[in-house]
C-alpha positions as CSV (number, residue, x, y, z in Angstrom):
1,M,101.7,76.2,70.6
2,A,98.5,77.7,72.0
3,Q,97.0,79.8,74.7
4,L,94.9,78.4,77.6
5,S,92.0,80.1,79.3
6,L,90.5,79.4,82.7
7,R,86.8,80.2,83.0
8,G,87.1,82.3,79.9
9,E,90.1,84.3,81.1
10,P,93.4,83.9,79.3
11,L,96.3,82.6,81.4
12,L,99.2,85.0,81.6
13,F,102.9,84.8,81.8
14,A,104.9,88.0,82.4
15,G,101.8,90.0,81.9
16,Q,101.0,88.5,78.4
17,P,98.9,85.6,77.3
18,A,101.1,82.6,77.9
19,D,102.4,80.8,74.8
20,I,101.9,77.2,75.9
21,R,103.6,74.5,73.9
22,A,103.3,71.7,76.4
23,V,101.2,70.7,79.4
24,L,102.7,68.6,82.2
25,F,100.2,66.5,84.2
26,D,100.4,64.9,87.6
27,K,98.7,61.5,87.5
28,D,97.1,60.4,90.8
29,G,94.2,62.7,91.8
30,T,94.7,64.8,88.7
31,M,94.5,62.5,85.6
32,S,93.4,59.5,87.5
33,Q,90.5,59.0,90.0
34,S,92.9,57.2,92.3
35,E,91.3,57.5,95.7
36,P,89.3,54.1,95.6
37,K,92.5,52.2,94.5
38,L,94.7,54.0,97.1
39,L,92.2,53.5,99.9
40,A,92.0,49.8,99.2
41,L,95.8,49.5,99.1
42,A,96.3,51.6,102.3
43,T,93.6,49.6,104.3
44,S,95.1,46.3,103.1
45,R,98.6,47.4,104.2
46,L,97.1,48.5,107.6
47,R,95.4,45.2,108.0
48,H,98.4,43.1,107.2
49,C,100.8,45.1,109.3
50,L,98.5,44.7,112.3
51,S,98.4,41.0,111.7
52,L,102.2,40.8,112.0
53,V,102.6,42.3,115.5
54,Q,101.6,41.3,119.0
55,D,98.2,42.2,120.5
56,P,99.5,45.0,122.8
57,E,101.1,46.8,119.8
58,K,98.0,46.7,117.6
59,A,96.0,49.7,118.9
60,P,98.9,52.2,119.1
61,L,100.2,50.9,115.7
62,E,96.8,51.3,114.1
63,A,96.5,54.9,115.3
64,L,100.0,55.6,113.9
65,L,99.4,54.0,110.5
66,R,96.1,55.7,110.0
67,T,97.8,59.0,110.6
68,V,100.8,58.1,108.4
69,Y,98.6,56.8,105.5
70,G,96.2,59.7,105.8
71,L,93.1,57.6,106.5
72,H,90.0,59.4,107.8
73,G,86.7,57.9,108.9
74,S,85.6,54.3,108.4
75,G,83.2,52.3,106.3
76,A,81.3,54.4,103.8
77,T,82.9,57.6,105.1
78,L,86.4,56.4,104.7
79,S,88.5,58.9,102.8
80,L,92.1,59.8,102.1
81,D,94.1,62.9,102.9
82,P,94.9,64.4,99.5
83,A,98.2,65.8,100.9
84,G,99.1,62.6,102.8
85,I,101.8,60.1,102.0
86,T,99.5,57.5,100.4
87,A,98.2,60.1,98.0
88,V,101.4,62.0,97.2
89,A,104.5,59.9,97.9
90,A,106.2,57.1,96.0
91,R,106.0,53.5,97.2
92,D,109.5,53.5,98.8
93,H,108.6,56.5,101.0
94,N,105.3,54.8,102.1
95,L,107.3,51.7,103.0
96,V,109.9,53.6,105.0
97,S,107.1,55.5,106.8
98,T,105.5,52.1,107.7
99,A,108.8,50.9,109.1
100,V,109.2,54.1,111.2
101,A,105.7,53.6,112.7
102,L,106.8,50.1,113.7
103,T,109.8,51.5,115.5
104,L,107.5,53.7,117.5
105,V,105.8,50.7,119.0
106,G,109.1,49.1,120.0
107,H,110.6,47.3,117.0
108,G,114.3,47.8,116.1
109,W,115.0,49.2,112.6
110,P,116.1,46.0,110.8
111,E,113.0,44.1,112.1
112,A,110.7,47.1,111.4
113,L,112.0,47.3,107.8
114,A,111.5,43.6,107.3
115,L,108.0,43.7,108.7
116,A,107.1,46.7,106.5
117,E,108.5,44.9,103.4
118,H,106.4,41.8,104.2
119,T,103.3,44.0,104.8
120,F,103.7,45.5,101.3
121,E,104.2,42.1,99.8
122,L,101.0,40.8,101.3
123,A,99.1,43.8,100.3
124,D,100.4,43.4,96.7
125,L,98.9,39.9,96.7
126,D,95.5,41.4,97.6
127,H,95.9,44.1,94.9
128,P,98.2,43.0,92.1
129,P,99.5,46.2,90.3
130,A,98.7,44.6,86.9
131,Q,95.0,44.2,87.9
132,Q,94.5,47.7,89.4
133,A,92.5,50.0,87.2
134,T,91.3,53.6,87.9
135,D,89.0,55.9,86.0
136,T,90.1,59.1,84.5
137,T,88.9,62.2,86.2
138,D,85.7,63.6,84.6
139,G,86.3,65.6,81.5
140,L,90.1,64.9,81.2
141,V,89.9,63.1,77.9
142,D,88.1,66.0,76.2
143,F,90.8,68.4,77.5
144,L,93.6,66.1,76.2
145,D,91.8,65.9,72.8
146,A,91.6,69.7,72.7
147,L,95.3,70.0,73.5
148,Q,96.2,67.5,70.8
149,H,94.0,69.4,68.3
150,G,95.8,72.6,69.3
151,A,99.2,70.9,68.7
152,V,100.1,71.2,72.4
153,A,102.4,68.4,73.7
154,C,101.5,66.5,76.8
155,A,103.6,64.7,79.4
156,V,103.1,63.0,82.8
157,I,105.2,63.8,85.9
158,S,104.3,61.5,88.7
159,N,105.7,59.6,91.7
160,D,104.1,56.4,90.4
161,D,106.6,54.1,88.7
162,C,107.0,53.9,84.9
163,S,104.9,50.7,84.7
164,G,102.1,52.2,86.7
165,I,101.9,55.3,84.6
166,Q,102.1,53.4,81.3
167,R,99.4,50.9,82.5
168,F,97.0,53.8,83.3
169,L,97.7,55.4,79.9
170,D,97.2,52.1,78.1
171,Q,94.0,51.2,79.9
172,H,92.4,54.5,78.7
173,G,93.9,54.7,75.3
174,L,95.9,57.8,76.2
175,S,99.4,56.7,75.4
176,A,99.3,58.5,72.0
177,H,98.4,61.7,73.8
178,M,101.6,61.7,75.8
179,A,105.0,62.7,74.4
180,S,107.0,61.7,77.5
181,I,106.7,60.6,81.2
182,W,108.8,61.3,84.3
183,S,108.3,58.8,87.1
184,A,109.5,57.7,90.5
185,D,112.0,55.6,88.5
186,H,113.7,58.7,87.2
187,V,116.4,60.8,89.0
188,P,115.6,63.2,90.4
189,R,112.0,62.6,91.1
190,K,109.4,65.3,91.8
191,P,109.2,67.6,93.6
192,D,112.8,68.4,92.7
193,P,112.5,71.3,90.1
194,Q,115.3,69.6,88.2
195,A,112.8,66.9,87.3
196,I,110.9,69.6,85.4
197,H,114.0,70.8,83.6
198,L,114.9,67.3,82.5
199,L,111.4,66.4,81.4
200,C,111.2,69.6,79.4
201,D,114.6,68.7,77.8
202,T,113.0,65.4,76.5
203,L,110.2,67.5,75.0
204,G,112.5,70.1,73.5
205,I,110.3,72.8,75.1
206,P,111.5,75.2,77.8
207,P,109.6,75.5,81.0
208,A,108.6,79.1,80.1
209,H,106.4,77.6,77.4
210,C,104.8,75.0,79.6
211,A,101.9,74.7,82.0
212,L,101.8,72.2,84.9
213,I,98.5,70.8,86.4
214,G,98.7,69.1,89.7
215,D,96.8,68.5,92.9
216,A,99.5,69.2,95.5
217,N,101.3,72.4,96.7
218,S,104.5,70.5,96.2
219,D,103.7,70.0,92.4
220,L,102.9,73.7,92.0
221,G,105.9,74.9,94.0
222,M,108.2,72.7,92.0
223,A,106.8,74.2,88.8
224,R,107.2,77.7,90.1
225,E,110.8,77.1,91.0
226,A,111.5,75.5,87.7
227,G,110.2,78.6,85.8
228,V,107.0,77.0,84.4
229,A,104.8,79.7,82.8
230,V,101.4,78.5,84.2
231,M,100.6,76.5,87.3
232,L,97.1,75.2,87.8
233,G,95.8,73.4,90.9
234,Y,93.2,70.7,90.3
235,R,90.8,70.0,93.2
236,G,88.3,67.6,91.6
237,G,90.0,64.3,92.3
238,W,89.4,63.6,96.0
239,R,86.5,63.4,98.5
240,R,88.2,65.6,101.0
241,P,89.0,69.2,100.2
242,V,92.4,69.5,98.5
243,P,94.5,71.9,100.7
244,L,96.0,74.0,97.8
245,E,97.4,77.5,98.5
246,A,95.1,80.3,97.5
247,G,97.8,82.1,95.6
248,Y,97.7,79.5,92.8
249,L,95.1,79.3,90.0
250,L,92.7,76.7,91.1
251,F,89.9,74.8,89.4
252,D,87.5,71.8,90.0
253,H,86.4,70.7,86.6
254,W,88.3,70.2,83.3
255,Q,85.5,72.0,81.5
256,E,86.7,75.2,83.2
257,L,89.8,75.1,80.9
258,A,89.9,75.8,77.2
259,V,92.6,75.7,74.5
260,V,92.9,78.5,72.0
261,P,95.3,77.5,69.1
262,D,97.3,80.1,67.2
263,Q,94.7,80.6,64.5
264,G,92.3,81.9,67.2
265,V,89.8,79.1,67.1
266,S,88.5,78.3,70.6
267,M,88.7,74.6,71.5
268,A,86.7,74.6,74.8
269,T,86.6,71.3,76.6
270,G,83.1,71.8,77.9
271,G,81.8,75.2,76.7
272,A,82.1,76.7,80.2
273,E,81.5,80.4,80.4
274,A,83.5,82.8,82.5
275,E,82.2,83.1,86.0
276,P,80.9,86.5,87.0
């Protein structure tokens, strides 16, 4: 158990410094610098879907899919909406949304669903999941090390599947830092608050002794409803501004957080001082 501070200020629960025994992390955009990988996947899906329809459908379908996928700009300015479906939702929700876009340009549902499934299969050939690698967000590993030194358990709660989460952890040697994961393969998946309760059950730590760090209002709202002690919104994982509600505690760099174990020894991740 430990206390956390943000920019030198202790994080509170019920008016007292929160007794944090576990930190629950979102993955994409929080632990993982996922935007380049997700941009490549979304543009590949867009290209293949357009290749499967007739010419009169291409322009309206492209406009729909760019909106659905949260794609902004082009070329060197191409970016992803941090709150969009590509950034936040599980694969099956992305597939269904693609099928819905196809119905809006005139396809019946069975055909639209089949075209969407074929689109995703073709995109997977361009970007095999086993070959996809993403960097960690800057400073994350130092913060995880500080949590481990402070005897604070860590877990991942993500709408990626189990294999995708485990592959990311293994690529960066982080598996030993994580006591548990909760993925899109689990029921219920986030943002259902029950996902938090069940994940906390696997840790043997109640939500009132946990912190959650995520990059979406849905993550933070889920944690609040589940009774999590501390909710932190991370904004450093995307090119576009992350539209997090101002009522939450927000930060941009892992160095802004520090871990203070019971014995009172400060384990700062980057030596950041409190902002005036």
